[in-house]
Residue, then its C-alpha position, 0 to 999 in steps of 0.5 A: m536891113a532896117l526897113n526889113r527888121f520894121m516891116k517884121i515888127r510891123r507885120a507882127y504888130y497887126y497879128l497881135f491885133y488879128r489874133l485879139y481881133k478874132l478873140s473879139e470876135s469870137a465873142p457873143s458881143k462882135w460889135w466893134s471888136d476892131w476898137k476892142a482889139a485897139l484897146a485891149i493893144v492899148a492896156l498892153e502897151a500901157w502897162l508895159f511902160l507902166s511897168v518900165g517906170v515902176y523897175y525904175a523906181v525900185y530900181t532908184k528907190t525914188a518915189m513917182n506921182l502917175e496922176i493923168s495930169q503929169p506929162i511922163v505919163f500923158i504924152p506917152l499915151i497920147i503917142i501910143l493912142l495916136l499911134n494906134y488909132s492911125m494903124f489900125i482904126h483911121s484907114s482900112k490896112w488891117k481888114l487887108y492883114v485879117k485877109e491874109f492872115e485868114l490865109l495862113p496853114k493852121a498849123r502856122n497861124k497856131v503856133y504863131g497864136r501860141i506865141v501872141f499870147i505867150l507875147i500877151a502873158c509876159v507883159i502881164i507878169n511882167l507887170v504883176f513882178s514889177f508890183y511885187l518889187m514894188s511892194r518889197v523896197d520900204w518907200s518910208k525910208y526914201r521920201 
């Protein structure tokens, strides 16, 4: 049962890559579309982790030092980069998924595409909202 869920999550992850890949392919510059799609996923994941960190800081009222040299920053970033590199760039498996998703019925692909872009919008809105909450805290009381 858990393996089945993992496979569905992995398939959804590849579909996210597929939609971002197709978006990169429709841009005027089509070179390195796989790298651009993988980089967009890295950015989304980093923003998601950053928003969780901001929520934690707001909830606990602790100031955080988020510099790239801090282990709390660079360890998750390296894990994200390695995961995405191994899934999308290093192997050619993503090409098989792109071909598979191209064969989906147009209506289904449209619905899945909307879900992907709603998910992307939610990640971005979540990050903006977390910074909004952070701006509402009077940090001078907690330093």
